[in-house]
N, C-alpha and C positions, 0 to 999 in steps of 0.2 A: 706351491706358490708360483705364479707366473713370473719369469725373470723380467727385470727392468729392460725395456727396449734399448738396444745398442750396447748392452753390457754382457753379452753372451761370451763366456770364456772359451778359449781353445783347449778343451779337455781331451783326455786320452781315452774316452769311452769308445765302445765299439761304434764304428761308422756304418752307415746303411749298407754298403757293398763289401764290407769285410768278408773275406772268404770266397768272394766271387772272382773267378778267373776269366779274363777276356783276352782273346787272340785278336790283335789289332793289325790288320793288313792295310789300313787306310793311309792316304797320302794327302798332301796339300792342306786344306783347311777344314772342309765340312766334316769329314770323318774324324780327323784328329781332335777337333774341337768337341765333338760328341763324346769320344772316349775319354777325353780329359775330364768331363763332368763326373764320370764314374770313378776315374783314378783319384780325383780329389776327395771322393767319398769312400775311399778305402779299397776299391777293386784292385786286384793284381792284373794290371794291363801289360801284356807282353807285346811290344811293338815289333812286328816282323818286317824287316827291311831287306832290300838287296845288299849285296856285299859292299857296294860303293855308297850305300846310304840313300835315304830319300832325297829327291831333288831339292826339297825345301831347306835341307840342312845348309845348302850353299848359297841361298838367295840373300837378297837385301843389299844394303849399301854399306855394310860394316865389314871391311876385309879382315879385321882381327878375328871376329867370331866366325866368319865364313871359313877362314883357314883352319879353324878347329872343328869344322863341320857342325857348328852350333849357331847358325844364324838366329838373331833375336826373334824373328817371326816364327821360326820353327820351335824355339824354346818356349814361346808363349803357349803352344798347343801340346806340349809333351812332358810337363812335370809329372812326377810320381809314377812314371812308366819305366819298364825295363826293355832293353834292346836285344833282340835276337836277329843276327844278320845271316840270311840264307840265300843261296842261289836256287830259286824255285824252278829253274830249268832242269835241275838234276834230280833223278829219282830218289837219291838218298835224302835230299831236302824235303821232298814230298812225304817221305816216310817219317821224318821228324815232325812235320805238321800233323800227320795222322796220329802219331803217338800223343802229341800235345793235345789234340782235339778230344782224346779220351778223358782228359783232366779238366777240360774247359767248360764253362757255362755259356759263354757268348762268343760269337765270331762277328767281327765287323770288317767290311770291305767296301771300297768305293770305286771299283773298276767299272768299266762298261759291262753291261750284261753279257754273260757267256765267258768272260776271261777266266774266272775261277773254275768253271766247269771244264774248260779246256786243259787246265793244269791238273785236273783230277781231284780238286779239293773244294768243289762247289757244295751247295747245301745238301743235295741228295747223297753225295759221297760221304760227307762228314756226318750226316744224320744216321747213316748206316752204322757208323762207328759209335755214335753217341746220340741216342734217340731223344735225350732231353735237351739237346743243344738249341740255343736261340741264335739264329743267324740273321744279321741285318745287312742289307745291301743298300748303300746310299748312292744314288746316281742322279744324273741330270733330269731324266724324264721317267724313271721307274723301269720296271722289268718288262712291261708290256705297252702296247700302243704304237702308233706310226712313228714316233720320235724316239723310241726306246734305245736305239743304237746310235743316236746322234750325239756327237761330242758336246760337252757343256762345261763352261766355267762360269764363275760368278757374274761377270759382266753380261754374258749372253742371257742369263736367267733374269737379271735385273731389267734388261731391256724387254725381254719377252713377257715377263709376268705382269707388266703394267706399272711396276714400281717407278721406272724412269719417266713414264708419261705424266706422273703426278708430282715429280720432283724437279725443282729448279724454278727459274723465273720465266714468265711468258716470252720476254725478249731474247733470252739467252738460249732457249731450247732445252731439250731433255737433259737431265743431269743424273749420273749415278751417285749413290751414296758414297761418302768418303771412306768407307771401310767395306769389306766383302760381306755385305748384308745378307745376300741370299745363301752364301756358304754357311754363315753363322746360324741363320734361321733353320737350315736343313740339319745342321749338327745338333742343335738344341731339340728340334723336333724328333730326330732319331734317338737322342738320349732319353726322351720321354717315352717314345715307343718301346725301346728296349726295357726300360723300367716297368712299363705296363705288362710286357710279355713275361718278364721275370716274376712279377707278382702273380700273374695268371697261372704260371707254372706251379706255384705253391699250392694251387687248388686243383689243377688238372694233372700235374705230373708230366705234362707234355711240353716239348720244345716247339718251335715254329719258325717260319720264315717271315722276316719283317722287311717290307719293301718301302723305302723312303725316296721320294722324288723331290729334287730341289725346286722344280716348278710347282708341284703340288703344295709344298710347304710354304713357298713364297706367296702363292695366291691365298693360302689359308690365312696368312697374316693381313691380307687385304679384304677380309670379310666385310667390313663396313662399306668400303668403296664399291665392292662387287654387288652387294645387296642394294645399295642405292641406285645402281644401274638396273639390276634385274627386277626390282620391285617398283622403282619410280622413274626409270629412264634417265636418271641423272648421271652424266659422265663428268667425273672430276678432271680438272686440268692442272696446269702448273700455276701455283699461286705464291711462289717464293717462300717467305717465312710466315705467311698467314696460316693460322691454325686450320686444320681440316674442318673444324666446326663452322668456319666462316665468320666467326665473331671477330670484329675488326680490331679489338684490343688484344687479340692474340697474334702479335706481329712484332717485327723489329722496328724500334724507334731510335732516332738520333738524339743524343744528349749534347751537352756543351763540348765534351770530348769523349768519343766512343759511342757505342750503341748499346741499347738495352732491349732484351727480348721480354715483352710483356706476355703473360699467360692469364689474362683477366677474362674469366669465363662466366662469372656469376654477377648478378646485379649488386650484391653486397660488395664484391671485389671492385666493381666499377665505381661505386660510390666512394669507397676508400681510396681508390686511385685518384679520383678528381679532387678529393679533399686534401690528400697529402701533397698533391701538386700545386695546391693553392688555387684550384679552378672550381671551387664550390659553386660559383655562379653558373657554370656550364651545366650543372645538374638541373637547372630550370630552363635551359635552352631547348625549345621544341625540336630543333634539328637532331637532338641527341636523346629524345625522350625514351626510346626503347631500342632494341637491337636492330630492328628493321630500319628505323630512322638513322641510326648511327652508320649502318652500311650504306644507306643512300647518300649520306653526307660524310663519307670517310675522309675525303681530303680536308674538309674543315676540321674534323675531329683530330686528325693527325697533326694539323698545323697548331691546334690548341695544345695538344700534349707536348709536342716538340718545342714549342715556344716556352712552355713552362719549365722544361728540362734544360733549356739552353744555358742557364746560368750556373750549372754545376756539372761535374764529370759524371759519367755513367755509373761508376762504382759508388759514388755518394748517393745517387738516387736509388741504386740497388739496396743499400743499407736502409735508407728511409722507408722505402716501399715495403721491404721485407718486414721491417718493424711494425708496419701497419697491416700486415697479413695480406699483402698484395703479391701474388706469385710473379716473379721476374728474375732475370739473371743477365749479367754481362756475359759475353761470349768467352769462355775459358779455353785456353789451349790445352792440349794433352799434357804438356809439361807442367802446366799450372794445376790441373785437376789431379795429377798424380801426387801432389803434395797437399791436397785438400784435407783439412783436419777431420772432416766427417768420415772420409775413407780411412784415414789413419786410425780413428777411434774404432772403426768396425773391422780393421785389419784386412781390408779388401786386397791391398798389395802386401805381399809377404816375401820375406827374404829367406834364402836357403843357401847353404854352402855348396860349392861345386869345386871341381879340380882346378878351375880357373878363377877362383875367388867367389865371393857371394854374388848371387843373382837375385834380382827383385822382380817378381812376377805377379800377375793378377790371379787371385784364387777364386774360390766359389762365390757366386753372386747372391747367395742367400746364407742365412745362419740357422742352425738348429740349436735347441737348448742344450743338447749333448750329442757328441759324436758327429759334429759338423765337419764340413770340408776344410782341409788344410793342406798346405804344401810341405811335405816332409822329405822329399827326394828331388834333387835337381834333375832336369832333363838329361837323359842318359847319353853317354858317349856311344858312338856306333859300335854295336856288338859287345858292349861292356858286360852284358849279362848272359851271353851265349853259353859259356861254360857251365854256369850255375844251372841254367834252365835245362841243358842237356842232362846233367846229373839228376835233376828232379824227375825226368821221365825215363830214367833207366840206362843212360849211356855212361860207360866208364870213362876214366880219364884217357885211357888208350884209344877208346872209340872216338872221343872228341878230337884228339890229336890227329887221328887218321882222317877224320872228316875235314879238318882244317887243311891237311896236306893235299887233299883232293879239291880244294876250293869250294867245298860244299857250304862251309860255315866260317864265319870270322870270329875268332876267339880273342 
């Protein structure tokens, strides 16, 4: 029997990536967000960091967490992982990586092309050790092409990909998204690519190299806008909060107090909107007879809608319109949405104990009927798992202590 939507339990059934080992050399956002997806679904993700830790451990505006090398933004990307701290400039550390690669299914890295090769642990070197290895490299522009060695961070890719050209208001100029959109797109694209390669391996027995470009991934998410240009010569511009569809009732409207984003895209929804607002007579107005006429008379239509909503606060209209099956929402802050009962019901935010008290993090963005994603391990302290991991690949306690004394590893 199909489970009732929204009622999927957090059960302890086998998760999709149970038994899969990932060596995670990634930093910042794109790579760590990608490996997080597999960690939530059961993979043993070993985060390989320098002895001083990844830079992102120290970032953000919260000195308490930064002092513990656990900046909140870093924690958001690293639940369910284990930390192995190595100085990759030392041959003994490279030997540890090579031993670990024999046991691994997947390697992730997001350095510029060539960095891992120069360290002696690029794809070719590790494939010789483990021919079934899947190796994913996430970079700004991919491993080939005229920009392949060019530095890239999220802002650059948002600007270059076309995202900023269609974001913001005409008067205020291009605007980047309020979160690292291109990083997250690249991370999720890479997670899907890795899952595809892993599934393919079950049929071919072969590992392979997976090349993910932030620019490629970002443009891939702009498929509609790109095709409207390539097929029809239409170039989208900045339209503020107006829906990309161009339907004028997909926009932000002012109420008596506050604003309401309407997402009214169908004729049925439009009729329900006008009737709920008490503007049924506008349904007979020739200026608003169809979508083309509404666009031609957008100022008059906006005035009609906002005049009707002027007598109540936005949240009141949100309730009334939602009850009438009219898609709309007030603009929620992150603090507000974190407490939304719908997210609580689906356990999107999950709490886990850490050495510094409970931490509340965002888990998997989808649910499975069994074996779904869950947070069962707090983001790791720097090097907290080094000793255990060394033992797993054949190093004795004396070996581990000697490696620590030579500053090869942090235990």
